[in-house]
C-alpha positions as CSV (number, residue, x, y, z in Angstrom):
1,M,107.5,107.8,112.5
2,H,103.8,107.7,113.4
3,K,102.0,104.3,114.0
4,V,98.3,103.5,114.0
5,E,97.0,100.1,114.9
6,F,93.6,98.4,114.3
7,E,92.7,94.8,114.5
8,N,95.0,92.9,112.2
9,V,96.1,96.1,110.6
10,T,99.1,98.3,111.4
11,L,99.7,101.5,109.5
12,Y,103.0,103.7,109.6
13,N,103.4,107.3,108.5
14,A,107.1,106.9,107.6
15,D,109.6,106.3,105.0
16,C,109.3,102.6,104.2
17,R,113.0,102.2,104.1
18,D,113.1,103.1,107.8
19,V,110.3,100.6,108.6
20,L,111.9,97.7,106.6
21,P,114.0,96.3,109.5
22,L,110.7,95.7,111.3
23,M,109.2,93.6,108.6
24,S,110.7,90.1,109.3
25,E,107.2,88.5,109.8
26,V,105.8,89.7,106.4
27,D,104.5,86.9,104.0
28,A,104.0,89.0,100.9
29,V,104.6,92.5,99.5
30,I,101.8,93.8,97.2
31,S,102.3,97.4,96.2
32,D,101.9,100.2,93.6
33,P,105.1,102.1,94.1
34,P,106.1,105.5,92.6
35,Y,107.3,104.8,89.1
36,G,109.8,107.6,88.6
37,M,107.7,109.2,85.8
38,A,107.2,112.6,87.6
39,W,103.5,112.6,86.6
40,D,101.6,115.7,87.5
41,G,98.1,114.5,87.0
42,K,97.6,115.3,83.3
43,V,96.2,112.9,80.7
44,T,96.4,113.0,76.9
45,R,93.0,112.9,75.3
46,G,92.2,112.0,71.7
47,K,92.1,108.9,69.7
48,N,95.4,107.0,69.5
49,G,97.0,109.4,72.0
50,T,96.5,112.5,69.7
51,G,95.0,115.5,71.2
52,K,95.4,118.0,74.0
53,T,96.8,117.4,77.5
54,G,94.0,118.2,80.0
55,P,93.5,118.4,83.8
56,T,92.1,115.6,85.9
57,K,90.6,115.6,89.3
58,H,94.1,115.2,90.8
59,H,95.8,117.6,88.4
60,G,98.9,119.1,90.1
61,K,99.0,116.4,92.8
62,T,102.3,114.7,92.8
63,I,103.5,111.4,94.3
64,L,106.5,111.5,96.8
65,H,109.7,110.3,95.1
66,D,107.9,109.9,91.7
67,N,110.6,112.2,90.3
68,E,113.4,109.8,90.8
69,P,114.0,106.2,89.5
70,F,112.4,103.5,91.5
71,D,114.6,100.8,93.0
72,P,112.7,97.5,93.6
73,A,115.7,95.8,95.3
74,P,114.5,96.0,98.8
75,W,111.3,94.1,98.1
76,V,112.2,91.4,95.6
77,N,113.6,89.0,98.1
78,F,110.3,88.5,99.9
79,D,108.6,85.2,99.2
80,R,105.6,86.7,97.4
81,V,105.8,90.0,95.6
82,I,103.7,92.0,93.2
83,L,104.9,95.5,92.1
84,W,102.7,97.6,89.8
85,G,104.3,100.0,87.2
86,S,106.9,97.4,86.4
87,N,107.3,98.7,82.8
88,H,109.0,101.7,84.3
89,F,111.7,99.6,86.1
90,G,111.7,96.3,84.4
91,C,115.5,96.4,83.8
92,R,115.9,96.1,87.5
93,L,113.7,93.0,87.9
94,P,114.3,89.3,87.4
95,V,112.2,87.3,85.1
96,G,108.7,86.8,86.6
97,T,105.0,86.7,85.8
98,T,103.4,89.7,84.2
99,L,99.9,91.0,85.3
100,V,97.9,93.3,83.1
101,W,95.1,95.5,84.4
102,L,92.8,96.4,81.4
103,K,91.2,99.6,82.7
104,R,89.4,101.0,79.7
105,Y,86.5,99.9,77.6
106,D,87.5,98.8,74.1
107,E,86.2,102.1,72.6
108,G,88.4,104.0,75.0
109,F,91.6,102.4,73.9
110,G,94.1,105.0,72.7
111,S,92.3,108.0,74.3
112,F,94.1,108.4,77.6
113,L,97.5,108.2,79.2
114,S,97.4,104.3,79.4
115,D,94.9,101.7,78.2
116,A,96.3,99.2,80.8
117,E,98.8,99.0,83.6
118,V,101.4,96.3,84.1
119,A,102.7,94.6,87.2
120,W,105.5,92.2,87.9
121,M,104.9,89.1,90.2
122,K,107.7,87.1,91.6
123,G,108.1,83.6,90.0
124,G,106.8,82.0,86.9
125,H,106.9,83.6,83.4
126,G,103.3,83.7,82.3
127,V,100.9,86.7,81.5
128,Y,97.5,87.2,83.3
129,C,95.0,89.9,82.5
130,K,92.0,91.3,84.5
131,R,89.6,93.8,83.1
132,D,88.2,96.2,85.8
133,V,86.6,99.4,84.6
134,S,85.2,100.4,88.0
135,L,87.5,103.5,88.1
136,Q,86.9,104.5,84.5
137,G,87.0,108.2,84.0
138,E,87.2,110.6,87.0
139,S,85.2,108.8,89.7
140,K,84.1,111.0,92.5
141,E,85.2,108.3,94.9
142,R,88.8,108.3,93.7
143,V,90.9,109.8,96.5
144,H,94.4,109.2,95.1
145,P,95.9,110.0,91.7
146,T,97.0,106.4,91.0
147,Q,94.4,104.6,93.0
148,K,93.7,101.0,92.1
149,P,90.3,99.2,92.4
150,I,89.9,97.0,95.5
151,S,88.9,94.1,93.4
152,L,92.1,94.3,91.5
153,M,94.2,94.2,94.6
154,S,92.1,91.2,95.9
155,W,92.9,89.4,92.5
156,C,96.6,90.1,93.2
157,L,96.4,88.5,96.6
158,D,94.9,85.4,95.2
159,L,97.3,85.2,92.2
160,A,100.2,85.5,94.6
161,K,98.7,82.7,96.6
162,V,98.8,84.6,99.9
163,P,97.3,82.4,102.5
164,Q,94.4,83.3,104.8
165,K,95.6,85.2,107.9
166,A,99.0,85.8,106.3
167,T,100.5,89.3,106.7
168,V,100.8,91.5,103.6
169,L,103.0,94.6,103.4
170,D,102.3,97.6,101.1
171,P,105.3,99.9,101.6
172,Y,103.7,102.5,99.4
173,M,100.2,102.4,100.7
174,G,98.7,105.5,99.2
175,S,95.0,105.6,100.0
176,G,95.0,102.1,101.6
177,T,93.4,100.0,98.8
178,T,95.6,97.0,99.4
179,G,94.6,97.2,103.1
180,I,91.0,97.1,102.3
181,A,91.5,94.1,100.0
182,C,93.2,92.3,102.8
183,I,90.4,93.1,105.3
184,R,87.8,91.7,102.9
185,T,89.8,88.5,102.1
186,G,90.9,87.5,105.6
187,R,94.6,88.6,105.5
188,K,96.5,90.8,107.9
189,F,97.9,94.1,106.7
190,I,100.9,96.4,107.3
191,G,100.7,99.7,105.3
192,V,103.4,102.4,105.1
193,E,102.8,105.8,103.6
194,K,105.1,108.8,103.8
195,D,102.8,111.5,102.7
196,P,100.8,112.7,105.7
197,E,97.8,113.6,103.7
198,Y,97.5,110.2,102.0
199,F,98.3,108.5,105.2
200,A,95.3,110.2,106.9
201,T,93.1,109.2,104.0
202,A,94.2,105.6,104.3
203,C,93.5,105.5,108.0
204,K,90.0,106.9,107.5
205,R,89.2,104.4,104.7
206,I,90.5,101.4,106.6
207,E,88.7,102.5,109.8
208,Q,85.5,102.8,107.9
209,E,86.1,99.4,106.3
210,L,86.6,97.8,109.7
211,S,83.4,99.3,111.0
212,Q,81.3,97.5,108.5
213,P,79.4,94.4,109.6
214,V,81.3,91.2,108.9
215,L,79.4,88.6,106.7
216,V,80.1,85.1,107.9
217,L,79.8,82.6,105.1
């Protein structure tokens, strides 16, 4: 286990199951875990899903443990929880609120692997949508195969009613996007990532974010 600390941010290069006993002070879990779909970076192009499978920027890059079913049980007992990819493990979740990220322009619907992504939020039973096309296509800035927009994760923090200065845990941190959203919105962050390459990427992104001037409103 390797630990890196910044102001209001703690990052672990570890298996999140090993770190879980240390997480008694966590107020919310917001994460995009491995779905269990064994995705290898390919997408299907062509209207309505017909067409050839082609490479993407991250073709061949796999997510650790994405080749096995995801078990959300360790995380659902926290007070506030959002887990992306819930359509892949919905049978293991209690009834809750559904979040939908619309990530394509209308004319692009049916031409890629997914037109939208779905998350489960603990509590309630409604459905909320957010359109964010900032990562449309193969953005040069994308540093992780399943990277989410910072604005999307900030939206999650607000929907889950995470208080200011509360501590948010992302047990599958990836490139650290949830952490950046926490920094920008005044929350504390704990991130865990098992893959050393993506852990290093997350550390770099978060350190760069913390080095930016703070705008006092």
